C-alpha positions, 0 to 999 in steps of 0.5 A: 669710950665715954661720949665726947661732948667738948671740942677745942677749935684752933682759929687764932692765926691770920690765915695769910696763905689763903687770905693774901696780904691785902685781905682784911676778912679773917680766915674763919669768915672767908666765904665758901659757896656763900657760907663762912668757912667756920660754919661748916665745922660748927654744923658738923660738930653739933651733928656729931654730938658735940655740945660745947665748943672752946674756940681759941681766937687771936688775930682780929679776935673781936670780929671773929668772936662776934661773927662766929657767935652768930653762926653757932647752931642750936644745940651747941654752946660756944666759949671763946678763949683769947690767945694773946700770944697768937703769933706763936705756934699753934701749940700755944693756942692748945695750951690756952684752952687747958684751963677749960678742959677736964675730960677727953675732948675733940681737937681740930682746926677752923679750916678743915672740912670733912665727912661726918663719918670721919668724926663718928669713926674717930669718936667711936674708936678713941681711947680715953687715956691717950691721944687719938689721931684720925689718919688718912691712909689714902695717900694718893688722894691727898692734895698737895702732899708736900704740905701734908703732915706725914705720919708713920705708924706701927700697928695702931700706934703713931711712932713718928710725925712730921711734914718732912718725914722720909718714910710714912704710911698715913697723913694727919687729918687734923682731927684728934680726940685727946686726953688732957695729958696732951697739955702735959706733953705740950708744956714739956715740948715748949722751947722759948715759951713756944711750941707746935701741936706736932711737937707735943704729939711727937713727945707723946708718940715717943711715950707710946701715947698716940693711937692712929685711927684710920678714917677709911673712905671718909673725905676731908680737906685742909683749906690753907691756900686758894688751890685747896679752897678750889678743891673743897668747892668742887667737892662740896658742889659735887656732894650738893649735886648728888643730894639734889639729884632724883632718887632714880638718877642716884640709883643708876650710878 
């Protein structure tokens, strides 16, 4: 497909499950091995070829914008979209970005960590006319499977998606390449002026418009709780140790 150069990042929520009730630092700015959580995503996006980021903010918007702007790497332009209804579900945050999007775009969350190969696989295999969801079929490796968004597929099509899905063969990684038709399905999914991203994807899947793209061996981690943060820290420390090991030591593994 044509090169995807725009991304939408959802970062409007409070992140209370990770921050705790007394914390004041917004979730995207929480430190992970000495770096703000959002910085890992921004660095990965620019390395994957993304040029423009539309970050949807809400909770503590002023602080999030100011401090995130300072973290944007060279080669990436950041545009901030305020969702004044940020206390609603995340589908409303996606719709807040709709006026700024004209072409297929990458969609993800500010609290997801990943191997660069995940994004490259998704962007290389995505189709231009539908919603492409990166799925993980390594179900046994998922941390906190009860909290994961489950996906049922038939061939390369998503046919069902829900956290409570009784039968599933993959997990939603939270990374999408979407045609702008996603906004139409989210609008259709709204009830009482509210909807989740999963609600819109579910409607699109019923219309045969959601493709599943297997990420293979690539790693990713949602960081929603302190336990998930600890898993991410261990993985990143391991990766850093591997990179810093002498070449002869790496070749002996």
